[in-house]
C-alpha positions as CSV (number, residue, x, y, z in Angstrom):
1,M,307.2,-15.8,252.7
2,G,307.5,-12.6,250.5
3,L,304.6,-13.7,248.3
4,Q,302.3,-14.4,251.3
5,N,303.1,-10.9,252.8
6,D,302.4,-9.3,249.4
7,L,299.1,-11.0,249.2
8,L,298.1,-10.1,252.7
9,K,299.2,-6.5,252.5
10,P,295.9,-5.1,251.2
11,I,294.0,-7.1,253.8
12,K,296.2,-5.9,256.6
13,S,295.9,-2.4,255.4
14,A,292.1,-2.5,255.3
15,I,292.0,-4.0,258.8
16,F,294.3,-1.3,260.1
17,I,292.2,1.5,258.4
18,T,289.0,0.0,259.7
19,H,290.5,-0.4,263.2
20,K,292.1,3.0,263.3
21,Y,289.1,5.0,262.2
22,F,286.0,3.1,263.3
23,L,286.6,0.4,265.8
24,M,288.6,2.5,268.2
25,V,285.7,4.9,268.8
26,D,282.9,3.6,271.1
27,W,280.2,6.2,270.4
28,T,278.5,5.4,273.8
29,L,281.5,7.1,275.5
30,H,281.0,10.3,273.4
31,I,277.2,10.6,273.0
32,E,274.6,11.0,275.7
33,S,270.9,11.6,276.0
34,N,269.6,13.3,279.1
35,P,266.0,14.6,279.4
36,K,267.5,17.7,281.2
37,K,269.6,18.6,278.1
38,L,267.8,19.6,275.0
39,Y,264.8,17.5,275.9
40,G,266.8,14.3,275.6
41,K,268.2,14.9,272.2
42,P,271.5,13.0,271.7
43,V,274.4,15.4,272.3
44,V,278.2,15.2,272.5
45,V,279.0,14.3,276.1
46,N,279.6,17.3,278.4
47,T,278.2,19.7,275.8
48,R,274.9,20.9,274.5
49,I,276.0,20.2,270.9
50,P,273.4,18.0,269.3
51,V,274.5,15.0,267.1
52,D,272.2,16.1,264.3
53,L,273.9,19.5,264.1
54,I,277.3,17.8,263.6
55,L,275.8,15.5,261.0
56,E,274.2,18.4,259.1
57,K,277.4,20.4,259.2
58,L,279.4,17.4,257.8
59,A,276.7,16.8,255.1
60,S,276.9,20.5,254.0
61,G,280.6,20.2,253.5
62,D,282.2,21.3,256.7
63,T,285.4,19.4,257.6
64,M,286.4,18.0,261.0
65,N,288.8,20.9,261.3
66,D,285.9,23.4,260.6
67,L,283.8,21.8,263.3
68,I,286.6,21.7,265.9
69,E,287.3,25.4,265.2
70,A,283.6,26.3,265.5
71,Y,283.0,24.1,268.5
72,P,286.3,23.8,270.5
73,K,284.8,21.5,273.1
74,I,284.5,18.6,270.6
75,T,287.2,16.3,269.3
76,R,287.8,14.2,266.2
77,E,286.6,11.2,268.2
78,D,283.4,13.0,269.1
79,I,282.7,13.7,265.4
80,R,283.4,10.1,264.5
81,A,281.2,9.0,267.3
82,C,278.4,11.1,265.8
83,L,278.7,9.3,262.5
84,L,278.8,5.9,264.2
85,F,275.8,6.8,266.3
86,A,273.9,7.7,263.2
87,A,274.9,4.4,261.5
88,D,273.8,2.4,264.5
89,S,270.6,4.3,264.7
90,I,269.5,3.4,261.2
91,R,271.2,0.1,260.8
92,N,268.0,-2.0,261.1
93,E,265.5,0.6,259.8
94,I,263.6,0.0,256.6
95,I,263.1,3.2,254.8
96,S,260.8,3.5,251.8
97,L,262.2,6.0,249.2
98,K,260.1,7.3,246.4
99,A,261.5,6.8,242.9
100,P,262.4,10.0,241.1
Protein backbone atom coordinates (compact mmCIF):
# COMPACT_ATOMS: atom_id res chain seq x y z
CA MET A 1 0.00 0.00 0.00
CA GLY A 2 2.81 2.43 0.88
CA LEU A 3 4.62 1.87 -2.43
CA GLN A 4 1.43 2.49 -4.41
CA ASN A 5 0.80 5.77 -2.55
CA ASP A 6 4.41 6.84 -3.16
CA LEU A 7 4.06 6.13 -6.87
CA LEU A 8 0.79 8.04 -7.13
CA LYS A 9 1.88 11.03 -5.04
CA PRO A 10 3.27 13.07 -8.00
CA ILE A 11 0.15 12.27 -10.08
CA LYS A 12 -2.22 13.24 -7.26
CA SER A 13 -0.19 16.40 -6.72
CA ALA A 14 -0.35 17.36 -10.41
CA ILE A 15 -4.09 16.73 -10.53
CA PHE A 16 -4.59 18.85 -7.43
CA ILE A 17 -2.50 21.70 -8.82
CA THR A 18 -4.27 21.59 -12.17
CA HIS A 19 -7.66 21.45 -10.48
CA LYS A 20 -6.85 24.16 -7.96
CA TYR A 21 -5.52 26.71 -10.40
CA PHE A 22 -7.20 26.04 -13.72
CA LEU A 23 -10.25 23.82 -13.65
CA MET A 24 -11.99 25.71 -10.87
CA VAL A 25 -12.15 28.91 -12.91
CA ASP A 26 -14.80 29.01 -15.61
CA TRP A 27 -13.75 32.03 -17.63
CA THR A 28 -17.26 32.45 -19.02
CA LEU A 29 -18.37 33.56 -15.55
CA HIS A 30 -15.66 36.24 -15.40
CA ILE A 31 -15.38 37.59 -18.94
CA GLU A 32 -18.10 39.30 -20.97
CA SER A 33 -18.41 40.98 -24.33
CA ASN A 34 -21.12 43.58 -24.78
CA PRO A 35 -21.36 45.96 -27.75
CA LYS A 36 -22.31 48.72 -25.30
CA LYS A 37 -19.04 48.30 -23.37
CA LEU A 38 -15.82 49.21 -25.16
CA TYR A 39 -17.39 48.31 -28.53
CA GLY A 40 -17.71 44.65 -27.58
CA LYS A 41 -14.13 44.16 -26.46
CA PRO A 42 -13.87 41.30 -23.90
CA VAL A 43 -13.81 42.76 -20.38
CA VAL A 44 -13.88 41.50 -16.82
CA VAL A 45 -17.54 41.13 -15.79
CA ASN A 46 -19.06 44.23 -14.16
CA THR A 47 -16.04 46.38 -15.08
CA ARG A 48 -14.66 48.22 -18.07
CA ILE A 49 -11.28 46.51 -17.63
CA PRO A 50 -10.36 44.84 -20.94
CA VAL A 51 -8.87 41.37 -20.97
CA ASP A 52 -6.01 42.48 -23.23
CA LEU A 53 -4.95 45.08 -20.64
CA ILE A 54 -4.68 42.38 -17.97
CA LEU A 55 -2.70 40.15 -20.33
CA GLU A 56 -0.32 42.98 -21.29
CA LYS A 57 0.26 43.89 -17.64
CA LEU A 58 1.06 40.26 -16.78
CA ALA A 59 3.37 39.98 -19.79
CA SER A 60 5.23 43.12 -18.72
CA GLY A 61 5.92 41.63 -15.31
CA ASP A 62 3.08 42.81 -13.09
CA THR A 63 1.99 40.29 -10.49
CA MET A 64 -1.57 39.38 -9.54
CA ASN A 65 -1.14 41.47 -6.40
CA ASP A 66 -0.01 44.45 -8.52
CA LEU A 67 -3.11 44.14 -10.69
CA ILE A 68 -5.49 43.76 -7.75
CA GLU A 69 -3.95 46.81 -6.12
CA ALA A 70 -4.24 48.85 -9.33
CA TYR A 71 -7.73 47.56 -10.15
CA PRO A 72 -9.52 46.76 -6.85
CA LYS A 73 -12.66 45.54 -8.66
CA ILE A 74 -10.89 42.43 -10.01
CA THR A 75 -10.03 39.20 -8.22
CA ARG A 76 -7.41 36.50 -8.66
CA GLU A 77 -10.09 34.38 -10.34
CA ASP A 78 -10.76 37.21 -12.81
CA ILE A 79 -7.07 37.31 -13.70
CA ARG A 80 -6.90 33.53 -14.14
CA ALA A 81 -10.05 33.76 -16.26
CA CYS A 82 -8.29 36.27 -18.54
CA LEU A 83 -5.45 33.79 -19.06
CA LEU A 84 -7.85 30.93 -19.75
CA PHE A 85 -9.87 33.11 -22.13
CA ALA A 86 -6.67 33.89 -24.05
CA ALA A 87 -5.74 30.20 -24.17
CA ASP A 88 -9.19 29.22 -25.41
CA SER A 89 -9.15 32.03 -27.98
CA ILE A 90 -5.99 30.82 -29.68
CA ARG A 91 -6.25 27.09 -29.03
CA ASN A 92 -7.19 26.22 -32.62
CA GLU A 93 -5.46 29.09 -34.37
CA ILE A 94 -2.63 28.43 -36.80
CA ILE A 95 -0.10 31.22 -36.56
CA SER A 96 2.75 31.60 -39.00
CA LEU A 97 5.86 32.94 -37.30
CA LYS A 98 8.83 34.22 -39.25
CA ALA A 99 12.15 32.60 -38.45
CA PRO A 100 14.72 34.99 -36.97
